[in-house]
C-alpha positions as a Markdown table, in Angstrom:
| # | Residue | x | y | z |
|---|---|---|---|---|
| 1 | Met | 202.0 | 164.8 | 138.5 |
| 2 | Ser | 200.6 | 165.4 | 141.7 |
| 3 | Pro | 203.6 | 165.5 | 144.8 |
| 4 | Thr | 201.1 | 163.4 | 146.9 |
| 5 | Gly | 200.9 | 160.7 | 144.5 |
| 6 | Ala | 196.7 | 161.4 | 144.1 |
| 7 | Leu | 196.1 | 160.2 | 140.3 |
| 8 | Ala | 193.6 | 162.5 | 138.3 |
| 9 | Asp | 191.6 | 159.2 | 137.6 |
| 10 | Ala | 190.6 | 158.8 | 141.2 |
| 11 | Ala | 188.9 | 162.1 | 140.9 |
| 12 | Gln | 187.0 | 161.5 | 137.3 |
| 13 | Ala | 185.8 | 157.4 | 139.5 |
| 14 | Phe | 184.6 | 159.5 | 141.8 |
| 15 | Leu | 182.0 | 161.3 | 140.1 |
| 16 | Asp | 181.1 | 157.9 | 138.1 |
| 17 | Ala | 180.5 | 156.2 | 141.5 |
| 18 | His | 178.8 | 159.2 | 143.3 |
| 19 | Pro | 176.6 | 161.7 | 140.3 |
| 20 | Ala | 174.5 | 163.3 | 143.0 |
| 21 | Val | 177.8 | 164.9 | 144.6 |
| 22 | Glu | 177.2 | 168.7 | 143.7 |
| 23 | Ala | 180.0 | 170.0 | 145.6 |
| 24 | Ile | 183.3 | 168.7 | 147.3 |
| 25 | Asp | 185.3 | 170.4 | 150.3 |
| 26 | Ile | 188.8 | 170.4 | 150.1 |
| 27 | Ser | 190.7 | 171.1 | 153.5 |
| 28 | Leu | 194.2 | 171.4 | 154.8 |
| 29 | Ala | 194.8 | 170.6 | 158.0 |
| 30 | Asp | 196.5 | 173.6 | 159.6 |
| 31 | Leu | 198.8 | 173.6 | 163.0 |
| 32 | His | 196.1 | 172.7 | 165.3 |
| 33 | Gly | 194.8 | 170.1 | 163.2 |
| 34 | Ile | 191.6 | 172.2 | 162.1 |
| 35 | Gly | 190.8 | 171.8 | 158.3 |
| 36 | Arg | 190.5 | 175.3 | 156.3 |
| 37 | Gly | 190.2 | 175.5 | 152.6 |
| 38 | Lys | 186.8 | 175.5 | 150.5 |
| 39 | Met | 184.1 | 173.9 | 149.2 |
| 40 | Ile | 184.5 | 173.9 | 145.0 |
| 41 | Arg | 182.0 | 172.4 | 142.9 |
| 42 | Arg | 181.6 | 169.0 | 141.1 |
| 43 | His | 183.0 | 170.4 | 137.8 |
| 44 | Glu | 185.9 | 171.8 | 139.7 |
| 45 | Leu | 187.1 | 168.3 | 141.3 |
| 46 | Ala | 189.3 | 167.5 | 138.5 |
| 47 | Gly | 191.2 | 169.8 | 138.2 |
| 48 | Leu | 192.0 | 169.8 | 141.5 |
| 49 | Phe | 194.0 | 167.0 | 140.9 |
| 50 | Gln | 195.4 | 167.4 | 137.4 |
| 51 | Gly | 197.1 | 171.4 | 138.8 |
| 52 | Gly | 196.3 | 171.8 | 142.2 |
| 53 | Arg | 194.5 | 174.6 | 144.3 |
| 54 | Gly | 196.0 | 177.7 | 145.1 |
| 55 | Met | 196.0 | 178.5 | 149.2 |
| 56 | Pro | 197.7 | 181.4 | 151.6 |
| 57 | Ala | 200.9 | 180.1 | 153.2 |
| 58 | Ser | 198.9 | 182.3 | 155.8 |
| 59 | Leu | 196.8 | 180.0 | 156.8 |
| 60 | Phe | 199.9 | 178.2 | 158.9 |
| 61 | Ala | 200.3 | 181.3 | 161.0 |
| 62 | Gln | 196.9 | 181.6 | 162.6 |
| 63 | Asp | 195.6 | 181.4 | 165.9 |
| 64 | Ile | 192.7 | 178.4 | 166.9 |
| 65 | Glu | 190.1 | 180.7 | 165.8 |
| 66 | Gly | 191.4 | 182.1 | 162.7 |
| 67 | Asn | 193.0 | 185.0 | 163.6 |
| 68 | Asp | 196.8 | 185.6 | 162.0 |
| 69 | Val | 199.7 | 185.9 | 164.8 |
| 70 | Ala | 202.5 | 188.3 | 163.2 |
| 71 | Gly | 204.9 | 186.4 | 165.0 |
| 72 | Ala | 203.8 | 183.4 | 162.9 |
| 73 | Leu | 204.1 | 185.5 | 159.7 |
| 74 | Ala | 207.3 | 186.5 | 160.5 |
| 75 | Thr | 208.5 | 183.1 | 159.3 |
| 76 | Gln | 207.2 | 183.1 | 156.2 |
| 77 | Asp | 209.0 | 184.7 | 153.2 |
| 78 | Asp | 206.1 | 184.1 | 150.3 |
| 79 | Gly | 204.7 | 188.1 | 150.3 |
| 80 | Gly | 201.1 | 186.5 | 150.9 |
| 81 | Gly | 201.0 | 185.0 | 147.6 |
| 82 | Asp | 198.7 | 181.8 | 147.0 |
| 83 | Ser | 201.3 | 178.3 | 147.2 |
| 84 | Leu | 199.1 | 174.8 | 145.8 |
| 85 | Cys | 197.5 | 172.4 | 147.6 |
| 86 | Trp | 197.3 | 168.9 | 146.0 |
| 87 | Pro | 194.8 | 166.1 | 147.1 |
| 88 | Val | 195.9 | 163.4 | 149.6 |
| 89 | Ala | 196.1 | 160.0 | 147.9 |
| 90 | Gly | 193.6 | 157.7 | 149.4 |
| 91 | Thr | 191.3 | 160.7 | 151.2 |
| 92 | Leu | 188.4 | 161.4 | 148.5 |
| 93 | Gly | 184.4 | 160.1 | 149.4 |
| 94 | Val | 181.3 | 161.3 | 150.6 |
| 95 | Gln | 180.2 | 163.1 | 153.8 |
| 96 | Pro | 177.7 | 162.0 | 156.0 |
| 97 | Asn | 176.1 | 165.7 | 154.7 |
| 98 | Gly | 175.9 | 164.7 | 151.1 |
| 99 | Arg | 179.5 | 166.6 | 149.9 |
| 100 | Gly | 182.2 | 165.2 | 149.0 |
| 101 | Leu | 185.6 | 165.3 | 150.8 |
| 102 | Val | 189.3 | 165.5 | 150.4 |
| 103 | Leu | 192.8 | 166.4 | 152.2 |
| 104 | Leu | 195.1 | 168.8 | 150.9 |
| 105 | Gln | 199.0 | 169.1 | 152.1 |
| 106 | Met | 200.5 | 172.7 | 150.8 |
| 107 | Phe | 203.8 | 172.4 | 147.9 |
| 108 | Gly | 205.6 | 175.2 | 146.7 |
| 109 | Ser | 205.9 | 176.4 | 142.5 |
| 110 | Asp | 209.5 | 174.3 | 143.1 |
| 111 | Gly | 206.9 | 171.2 | 144.1 |
| 112 | Ala | 209.1 | 171.1 | 147.7 |
| 113 | Pro | 206.9 | 170.8 | 150.4 |
| 114 | Val | 205.6 | 174.5 | 151.9 |
| 115 | Pro | 208.2 | 174.1 | 155.4 |
| 116 | His | 204.6 | 175.0 | 157.2 |
| 117 | Asp | 202.9 | 172.6 | 156.6 |
| 118 | Pro | 202.0 | 169.9 | 159.4 |
| 119 | Arg | 201.6 | 167.0 | 157.1 |
| 120 | Gly | 205.1 | 168.2 | 155.1 |
| 121 | Ala | 206.2 | 167.5 | 158.7 |
| 122 | Met | 205.4 | 164.1 | 159.1 |
| 123 | Met | 206.5 | 163.2 | 156.2 |
| 124 | Ala | 209.9 | 164.3 | 156.3 |
| 125 | Gln | 210.2 | 162.0 | 159.2 |
| 126 | Ile | 208.5 | 159.3 | 157.4 |
| 127 | Ala | 211.1 | 160.1 | 154.3 |
| 128 | Arg | 214.1 | 159.6 | 157.0 |
| 129 | Ala | 213.1 | 156.5 | 158.3 |
| 130 | Gln | 213.2 | 155.2 | 155.1 |
| 131 | Gly | 216.2 | 156.4 | 153.9 |
| 132 | Met | 217.2 | 154.6 | 157.5 |
| 133 | Gly | 216.0 | 150.9 | 156.1 |
| 134 | Phe | 212.5 | 151.3 | 158.2 |
| 135 | Gln | 209.0 | 152.3 | 156.9 |
| 136 | Pro | 207.2 | 153.3 | 159.9 |
| 137 | Met | 203.3 | 151.7 | 160.8 |
| 138 | Gly | 200.8 | 153.3 | 163.3 |
| 139 | Ala | 197.6 | 153.8 | 164.7 |
| 140 | Leu | 196.1 | 156.2 | 166.2 |
| 141 | Glu | 193.0 | 155.4 | 168.8 |
| 142 | Leu | 190.6 | 158.7 | 169.2 |
| 143 | Glu | 188.3 | 159.3 | 172.7 |
| 144 | Phe | 185.8 | 162.1 | 172.1 |
| 145 | Tyr | 182.7 | 163.1 | 173.8 |
| 146 | Leu | 178.9 | 163.1 | 172.2 |
| 147 | Leu | 176.8 | 166.5 | 174.0 |
| 148 | Asp | 173.9 | 168.2 | 173.4 |
| 149 | Ala | 173.6 | 171.0 | 171.7 |
| 150 | Ala | 174.0 | 173.3 | 175.9 |
| 151 | Gly | 176.9 | 170.9 | 176.4 |
| 152 | Gly | 175.5 | 168.1 | 178.4 |
| 153 | Pro | 175.4 | 164.4 | 178.0 |
| 154 | Ala | 174.5 | 163.5 | 174.7 |
| 155 | Arg | 170.5 | 161.7 | 174.5 |
| 156 | Ala | 170.5 | 157.9 | 172.9 |
| 157 | Pro | 169.0 | 158.3 | 169.0 |
| 158 | Met | 167.3 | 155.0 | 170.1 |
| 159 | Gly | 165.0 | 155.1 | 173.2 |
| 160 | Gly | 166.0 | 159.1 | 173.8 |
| 161 | Arg | 167.5 | 158.1 | 177.4 |
| 162 | Arg | 170.6 | 160.9 | 178.5 |
| 163 | Met | 173.7 | 159.5 | 178.8 |
| 164 | Ser | 173.7 | 160.4 | 182.5 |
| 165 | Ser | 176.2 | 157.4 | 183.8 |
| 166 | Thr | 179.7 | 156.4 | 183.4 |
| 167 | Asn | 178.1 | 152.6 | 182.5 |
| 168 | Cys | 181.7 | 151.7 | 180.8 |
| 169 | Met | 182.3 | 149.3 | 178.9 |
| 170 | Ser | 178.7 | 148.6 | 178.9 |
| 171 | Val | 177.2 | 147.0 | 175.2 |
| 172 | Asp | 173.4 | 148.3 | 176.1 |
| 173 | Glu | 174.7 | 152.0 | 176.1 |
| 174 | Leu | 176.5 | 151.2 | 172.1 |
| 175 | Asp | 173.0 | 149.5 | 171.1 |
| 176 | Glu | 171.3 | 153.3 | 173.0 |
| 177 | Met | 173.7 | 154.8 | 170.5 |
| 178 | Ser | 173.7 | 152.2 | 167.3 |
| 179 | Pro | 172.0 | 154.6 | 165.2 |
| 180 | Phe | 174.4 | 156.6 | 165.0 |
| 181 | Phe | 177.2 | 154.9 | 164.7 |
| 182 | Asp | 175.6 | 153.1 | 162.2 |
| 183 | Ala | 175.6 | 156.6 | 160.0 |
| 184 | Val | 179.6 | 157.2 | 160.7 |
| 185 | Tyr | 180.6 | 153.3 | 160.1 |
| 186 | Ala | 179.1 | 153.8 | 156.6 |
| 187 | Ala | 180.1 | 157.3 | 155.5 |
| 188 | Ala | 183.6 | 155.8 | 156.6 |
| 189 | Ala | 183.4 | 153.2 | 154.3 |
| 190 | Ser | 183.2 | 155.7 | 151.1 |
| 191 | Phe | 186.9 | 156.9 | 152.8 |
| 192 | Asp | 187.8 | 153.5 | 153.1 |
| 193 | Leu | 188.4 | 154.7 | 156.9 |
| 194 | Pro | 188.9 | 151.3 | 158.9 |
| 195 | Leu | 187.3 | 152.0 | 162.0 |
| 196 | Glu | 187.5 | 149.5 | 164.0 |
| 197 | Thr | 186.1 | 148.9 | 167.8 |
| 198 | Leu | 184.0 | 151.1 | 168.9 |
| 199 | Ile | 183.7 | 151.2 | 173.4 |
| 200 | Ser | 181.9 | 153.4 | 176.1 |
| 201 | Glu | 184.3 | 155.0 | 177.8 |
| 202 | Tyr | 184.9 | 155.9 | 181.5 |
| 203 | Ala | 182.5 | 158.8 | 181.7 |
| 204 | Gln | 178.9 | 159.9 | 180.9 |
| 205 | Gly | 178.6 | 160.3 | 176.7 |
| 206 | Gln | 182.7 | 159.3 | 176.2 |
| 207 | Phe | 183.6 | 156.6 | 173.6 |
| 208 | Glu | 186.6 | 155.7 | 172.0 |
| 209 | Leu | 187.0 | 154.6 | 168.7 |
| 210 | Thr | 190.0 | 152.7 | 167.5 |
| 211 | Leu | 191.6 | 152.3 | 163.6 |
| 212 | Arg | 192.7 | 149.7 | 161.7 |
| 213 | Tyr | 196.8 | 149.5 | 162.0 |
| 214 | Arg | 198.6 | 150.5 | 158.4 |
| 215 | Asp | 201.4 | 152.5 | 157.1 |
| 216 | Leu | 201.8 | 155.9 | 159.4 |
| 217 | Ala | 200.6 | 158.6 | 157.2 |
| 218 | Arg | 197.6 | 157.2 | 156.2 |
| 219 | Ala | 197.1 | 156.4 | 160.0 |
| 220 | Ala | 197.2 | 160.5 | 160.6 |
| 221 | Asp | 194.9 | 160.8 | 157.6 |
| 222 | Asp | 192.8 | 159.1 | 158.9 |
| 223 | Ile | 192.7 | 161.2 | 161.9 |
| 224 | Met | 191.8 | 163.6 | 160.4 |
| 225 | Leu | 188.9 | 162.4 | 158.3 |
| 226 | Ala | 187.3 | 160.4 | 161.4 |
| 227 | Lys | 187.0 | 163.4 | 163.0 |
| 228 | Gln | 185.0 | 165.2 | 160.4 |
| 229 | Ile | 182.7 | 162.2 | 159.8 |
| 230 | Leu | 182.1 | 162.3 | 164.3 |
| 231 | Arg | 181.2 | 166.1 | 163.7 |
| 232 | Ser | 179.1 | 165.7 | 160.3 |
| 233 | Thr | 177.4 | 163.1 | 161.8 |
| 234 | Ala | 176.4 | 164.6 | 165.2 |
| 235 | Arg | 175.3 | 167.6 | 163.4 |
| 236 | Arg | 172.4 | 165.7 | 161.5 |
| 237 | Phe | 171.9 | 163.6 | 164.7 |
| 238 | Gly | 171.3 | 167.3 | 167.2 |
| 239 | Met | 174.1 | 166.3 | 168.8 |
| 240 | Arg | 178.2 | 167.4 | 169.2 |
| 241 | Ala | 181.4 | 165.8 | 169.2 |
| 242 | Cys | 183.2 | 167.1 | 171.3 |
| 243 | Phe | 187.7 | 166.6 | 170.6 |
| 244 | Met | 188.0 | 168.9 | 174.0 |
| 245 | Pro | 191.0 | 166.9 | 176.3 |
| 246 | Lys | 188.8 | 167.8 | 179.1 |
| 247 | Pro | 186.0 | 168.9 | 179.1 |
| 248 | Phe | 184.7 | 168.1 | 182.4 |
| 249 | Ala | 186.2 | 168.7 | 185.8 |
| 250 | Gly | 186.2 | 165.2 | 187.5 |
| 251 | Arg | 185.5 | 163.2 | 184.7 |
| 252 | Ser | 187.8 | 161.3 | 182.5 |
| 253 | Gly | 189.9 | 162.8 | 179.8 |
| 254 | Ser | 190.2 | 162.2 | 176.1 |
| 255 | Gly | 193.4 | 161.2 | 174.6 |
| 256 | Met | 194.7 | 160.4 | 171.3 |
| 257 | His | 197.3 | 157.2 | 171.6 |
| 258 | Leu | 199.6 | 156.5 | 169.2 |
| 259 | His | 200.6 | 152.9 | 168.1 |
| 260 | Leu | 203.4 | 152.6 | 166.0 |
| 261 | Ser | 206.5 | 149.8 | 165.0 |
| 262 | Leu | 208.9 | 149.9 | 161.8 |
| 263 | Thr | 208.5 | 147.1 | 159.7 |
| 264 | Asp | 211.4 | 146.1 | 156.8 |
| 265 | Pro | 210.2 | 148.3 | 153.3 |
| 266 | Val | 211.1 | 145.1 | 151.0 |
| 267 | Glu | 210.7 | 142.0 | 153.4 |
| 268 | Gly | 207.6 | 143.9 | 155.6 |
| 269 | Gly | 208.1 | 141.6 | 158.3 |
| 270 | Asn | 208.1 | 143.5 | 162.0 |
| 271 | Leu | 211.3 | 145.2 | 163.0 |
| 272 | Phe | 210.1 | 145.5 | 166.6 |
| 273 | Ala | 208.8 | 141.4 | 166.8 |
| 274 | Asp | 210.4 | 140.3 | 169.7 |
| 275 | Arg | 214.1 | 138.7 | 169.6 |
| 276 | Asp | 214.9 | 135.5 | 171.0 |
| 277 | Gly | 212.4 | 135.5 | 173.4 |
| 278 | Ala | 213.1 | 138.6 | 174.4 |
| 279 | Ile | 212.1 | 142.6 | 173.7 |
| 280 | Ser | 213.4 | 143.9 | 170.5 |
| 281 | Pro | 216.6 | 146.0 | 171.2 |
| 282 | Leu | 215.8 | 148.2 | 167.7 |
| 283 | Met | 212.7 | 148.9 | 170.3 |
| 284 | Leu | 214.0 | 149.6 | 173.1 |
| 285 | His | 216.5 | 152.0 | 171.5 |
| 286 | Ala | 212.9 | 154.1 | 170.2 |
| 287 | Ile | 211.2 | 154.2 | 173.4 |
| 288 | Gly | 215.0 | 155.6 | 175.0 |
| 289 | Gly | 214.5 | 158.3 | 172.2 |
| 290 | Val | 211.1 | 159.2 | 172.7 |
| 291 | Arg | 211.7 | 159.5 | 176.8 |
| 292 | Ala | 215.5 | 161.4 | 176.0 |
| 293 | Ala | 212.6 | 164.0 | 173.6 |
| 294 | Met | 209.6 | 163.2 | 176.2 |
| 295 | Ala | 209.7 | 167.4 | 177.3 |
| 296 | Asp | 210.3 | 168.9 | 174.4 |
| 297 | Thr | 207.2 | 167.2 | 172.7 |
| 298 | Met | 205.2 | 168.2 | 175.3 |
| 299 | Leu | 204.0 | 171.3 | 173.6 |
| 300 | Val | 202.7 | 169.2 | 170.7 |
| 301 | Leu | 201.4 | 166.3 | 172.6 |
| 302 | Gly | 199.1 | 168.6 | 174.9 |
| 303 | Pro | 199.0 | 172.0 | 172.6 |
| 304 | Thr | 196.3 | 173.7 | 174.4 |
| 305 | Leu | 195.8 | 175.3 | 178.4 |
| 306 | Asn | 192.9 | 172.6 | 178.1 |
| 307 | Ser | 194.8 | 170.1 | 177.1 |
| 308 | Trp | 196.7 | 170.4 | 180.5 |
| 309 | Arg | 193.7 | 170.0 | 182.8 |
| 310 | Arg | 193.7 | 166.3 | 181.5 |
| 311 | Leu | 197.6 | 166.1 | 182.0 |
| 312 | Gly | 196.8 | 166.7 | 185.3 |
| 313 | Gly | 194.5 | 164.9 | 186.9 |
| 314 | Ala | 194.3 | 162.0 | 188.8 |
| 315 | Ile | 191.6 | 159.8 | 186.4 |
| 316 | Tyr | 194.1 | 157.2 | 184.2 |
| 317 | Ser | 196.3 | 160.6 | 183.9 |
| 318 | Pro | 199.7 | 160.0 | 181.4 |
| 319 | Ala | 201.5 | 162.3 | 182.5 |
| 320 | Ser | 204.9 | 160.6 | 182.8 |
| 321 | Asn | 208.2 | 159.7 | 181.2 |
| 322 | Thr | 207.9 | 156.3 | 182.0 |
| 323 | Trp | 208.0 | 152.8 | 180.6 |
| 324 | Gly | 206.6 | 149.6 | 180.6 |
| 325 | Arg | 205.1 | 145.9 | 179.3 |
| 326 | Asp | 201.6 | 146.3 | 179.5 |
| 327 | Asp | 201.3 | 148.6 | 182.7 |
| 328 | Arg | 198.3 | 151.8 | 181.1 |
| 329 | Asn | 200.2 | 153.7 | 184.4 |
| 330 | Val | 203.2 | 154.2 | 182.5 |
| 331 | Ala | 203.4 | 156.8 | 179.0 |
| 332 | Leu | 205.1 | 154.5 | 176.8 |
| 333 | Arg | 203.3 | 151.1 | 177.2 |
| 334 | Ile | 204.7 | 147.8 | 175.2 |
| 335 | Pro | 201.2 | 145.9 | 174.6 |
| 336 | Gly | 201.1 | 142.7 | 175.4 |
| 337 | Gly | 199.7 | 139.6 | 172.1 |
| 338 | Arg | 201.6 | 138.3 | 169.3 |
| 339 | Pro | 205.1 | 138.7 | 169.9 |
| 340 | Ala | 205.6 | 138.9 | 166.5 |
| 341 | Ala | 203.5 | 142.0 | 166.0 |
| 342 | Arg | 205.1 | 144.2 | 169.3 |
| 343 | His | 204.6 | 147.5 | 169.0 |
| 344 | Phe | 204.6 | 150.9 | 171.8 |
| 345 | Glu | 202.3 | 152.5 | 172.7 |
| 346 | His | 202.7 | 156.4 | 173.3 |
| 347 | Arg | 199.7 | 157.0 | 176.1 |
| 348 | Val | 200.7 | 161.3 | 176.2 |
| 349 | Ala | 198.6 | 162.8 | 173.6 |
| 350 | Gly | 195.5 | 164.3 | 173.9 |
| 351 | Val | 192.3 | 164.7 | 171.6 |
| 352 | Asp | 192.8 | 168.2 | 170.2 |
| 353 | Ala | 196.8 | 167.6 | 169.2 |
| 354 | Asn | 197.2 | 167.8 | 165.8 |
| 355 | Pro | 197.9 | 163.9 | 164.7 |
| 356 | Tyr | 200.6 | 164.8 | 162.0 |
| 357 | Leu | 202.6 | 167.0 | 164.4 |
| 358 | Val | 202.5 | 163.8 | 166.9 |
| 359 | Ala | 203.4 | 161.5 | 164.2 |
| 360 | Ala | 205.8 | 163.8 | 163.1 |
| 361 | Val | 207.4 | 163.8 | 167.0 |
| 362 | Val | 207.1 | 160.7 | 168.1 |
| 363 | Leu | 208.4 | 159.0 | 164.7 |
| 364 | Gly | 211.3 | 161.4 | 164.8 |
| 365 | Thr | 212.7 | 161.0 | 168.8 |
| 366 | Ala | 212.3 | 157.5 | 167.7 |
| 367 | Leu | 214.7 | 157.8 | 165.3 |
| 368 | Asp | 216.7 | 159.9 | 167.4 |
| 369 | Gly | 216.9 | 157.1 | 169.8 |
| 370 | Ile | 217.7 | 154.3 | 167.1 |
| 371 | Ala | 220.6 | 156.4 | 165.2 |
| 372 | Ala | 222.0 | 157.4 | 169.5 |
| 373 | Lys | 221.2 | 153.4 | 170.0 |
| 374 | Ala | 219.6 | 155.4 | 173.3 |
| 375 | Asp | 218.9 | 153.8 | 176.6 |
| 376 | Pro | 215.5 | 153.4 | 177.6 |
| 377 | Gly | 216.3 | 153.3 | 181.4 |
| 378 | Pro | 214.8 | 151.4 | 183.7 |
| 379 | Glu | 210.5 | 150.3 | 183.9 |
| 380 | Ala | 207.9 | 152.3 | 185.1 |
| 381 | Ser | 210.4 | 154.7 | 186.4 |
| 382 | Thr | 211.3 | 158.3 | 185.7 |
| 383 | Glu | 215.0 | 157.8 | 186.3 |
| 384 | Gly | 217.4 | 159.0 | 184.0 |
| 385 | Ala | 214.7 | 160.8 | 181.6 |
| 386 | Pro | 214.5 | 164.9 | 181.6 |
| 387 | Ala | 211.9 | 165.9 | 183.8 |
| 388 | Leu | 208.5 | 167.1 | 182.0 |
| 389 | Pro | 207.6 | 170.9 | 182.3 |
| 390 | Leu | 204.6 | 171.1 | 184.8 |
| 391 | Ser | 202.6 | 174.0 | 183.3 |
| 392 | Trp | 201.3 | 174.7 | 179.5 |
| 393 | Ala | 203.3 | 177.9 | 179.4 |
| 394 | Asp | 206.4 | 175.3 | 181.0 |
| 395 | Ala | 206.1 | 173.3 | 177.6 |
| 396 | Ile | 206.2 | 176.4 | 175.5 |
| 397 | Glu | 209.2 | 177.5 | 176.5 |
| 398 | Thr | 210.9 | 174.5 | 176.6 |
| 399 | Phe | 209.5 | 173.3 | 173.5 |
| 400 | Ala | 211.1 | 177.3 | 171.5 |
| 401 | Ala | 214.2 | 176.1 | 172.9 |
| 402 | Ser | 214.1 | 172.6 | 171.8 |
| 403 | Ala | 217.2 | 172.6 | 169.0 |
| 404 | Pro | 215.6 | 168.5 | 168.4 |
| 405 | Leu | 212.2 | 169.7 | 168.1 |
| 406 | Cys | 213.0 | 172.7 | 165.4 |
| 407 | Arg | 215.8 | 170.5 | 162.9 |
| 408 | Ile | 212.5 | 167.4 | 163.1 |
| 409 | Leu | 209.3 | 169.5 | 162.6 |
| 410 | Gly | 212.0 | 172.6 | 160.7 |
| 411 | Pro | 212.9 | 175.8 | 161.9 |
| 412 | Glu | 209.6 | 177.4 | 160.3 |
| 413 | Leu | 207.1 | 175.6 | 161.5 |
| 414 | His | 208.9 | 175.1 | 164.8 |
| 415 | Gly | 209.1 | 178.8 | 165.1 |
| 416 | Ala | 205.2 | 179.4 | 163.5 |
| 417 | Leu | 204.1 | 177.0 | 166.6 |
| 418 | Thr | 206.0 | 178.9 | 168.9 |
| 419 | Ala | 204.8 | 182.0 | 168.3 |
| 420 | Ile | 201.2 | 181.0 | 168.4 |
| 421 | Lys | 200.9 | 179.7 | 170.9 |
| 422 | Arg | 202.9 | 182.2 | 173.1 |
| 423 | Ala | 200.4 | 184.2 | 171.4 |
| 424 | Glu | 197.3 | 182.3 | 172.8 |
| 425 | Ser | 199.3 | 181.5 | 176.1 |
| 426 | Ala | 199.5 | 185.2 | 176.4 |
| 427 | Arg | 195.5 | 185.8 | 175.5 |
| 428 | Leu | 193.7 | 183.7 | 178.3 |
| 429 | Ala | 196.3 | 184.9 | 180.4 |
| 430 | Asp | 195.0 | 187.8 | 180.2 |
| 431 | His | 191.2 | 186.5 | 180.4 |
| 432 | Val | 189.6 | 187.1 | 184.3 |
| 433 | Thr | 188.0 | 183.6 | 184.4 |
| 434 | Glu | 184.0 | 183.3 | 186.6 |
| 435 | Ile | 185.9 | 181.2 | 189.8 |
| 436 | Glu | 187.9 | 184.3 | 190.1 |
| 437 | Trp | 184.8 | 186.5 | 190.1 |
| 438 | Gln | 183.6 | 183.6 | 192.6 |
| 439 | Leu | 186.9 | 183.3 | 195.1 |
| 440 | Tyr | 188.2 | 186.9 | 194.9 |
| 441 | Ser | 185.2 | 189.2 | 194.3 |
| 442 | Gly | 184.2 | 189.7 | 198.1 |
| 443 | Leu | 187.9 | 190.6 | 199.2 |
C-alpha cells in the first residue's frame, strides 16, 4: 500500500474517465519547489500507484538549474541509488496540455519519508500537531505576473490590449483576460483544485488567485498544482506566468501569503476562534512562536536574491517582525471577519518560496510557541522580537546557525538547503552586473 494513502483504484478510475490521455507527468518538488520527475505512458500509471517509481534523492541536492551541489550531496548516504516515489492522494488530473499530472513524495526502502523531501518535512510537522491534539488548516494566496515572450506585460486574449497600467482591482481587465483564466479554472476542476477569487493586482500584468481553506497538506499541494497549471496555460496563450517575487524595480512584488489555523481533530471546531470576545490565547502563543523564530525562517520565506528585492521594497513590503489585527502593514495579520473563523495570515513569503517548506516552518514554529506559551508581544511593534536579517547572505547564515530550524526540518534537509544557498550566493556574488558596468566602467 502507498505510504501516502493513494489508492490504486484512483489510477484506474482516472484512466477510465480520460481515455484520450496517453501520458502522465509525475512530479516531485525539490528544495526550490521546482517539479522534477518523468513523463510516463498511460499503461505505466497503475504500476506507479501499486509499487511506486524509483528516482534519486540527489534531486534534493541540486541548485535551481539542476546542477549537483557537492555540499548538499554530502548530506546523503544512499550511494546515489534510487528511492521510491509514491503518488500523493488527490493530486491526479489532466493538464491544459492534455497530459495527466500527479504529485509525488519520496520514501526510503524502509517506508519512511526520505529526510530531504520538503513535503515529508511538512508532513512531519502536521503529524507533530496531530500528536498535540490539533489538525492544521490553511490556504495560500498566489500572486504572479503574466508576461509576453519578451518579458513585457502580456496582451489580453480578448481585444489584444497590452496590460500597460496598474488597474488595481479592475473588473474590465479581468474580463479582457477571461479566456485565459477560464482555461485555468477548467484545468483546476480536473484536479479538484479549489481556485477561488481572482483579482487584478497592484501592477500592470499582475494578478492574485486565492484558494479555498482546507487541510494544510492539501493547501500546499494546491500551490504546486496551481503553478503548473498557470505555466502550462500561459504557454498555450503565448504568455509566460512569472513567479519571481520582484521581476520589476518600482513595481509591487509577488507574495504567497499563508493563512493558518488549528482545529479540533475530533469535534472539528476552530481552536483559534475568539474566546469570550477576545483573541484566543492559543493563537497568541502560536504567533509568539512564529515571531521568536522569524529571523531563522527568513531564508525559507525569501529563498533567492530576488526575494530580497521584494522584501526591501517600499511597496507593501511585509519585512517586519510584527503582528496586528486587520493591519496589512504587519507580517502576521489577524484578519477581521467571523470570530468563529479566526486565523492568522503570514504575509512574508515570496511567491518563489517552496510551499511545503513554508508550511513546515510556520507550523513548526507556531507549535513551538504553543508548547512554550510564548508571548506575542505588543501589536504593531518589533518590541521583544529578534531583528530580521538585513540581506539574503545574512539570512543564509542565520538559517545555517538555527537549532530550531534544524530540528523542524531535520538535519539532512537543513544541511542540504544551507549548502545549496551558500553555493548560489557565492555564484551571484561573483557575477558582474550591467548596472556595475554602467556606473563604474568609466572610473
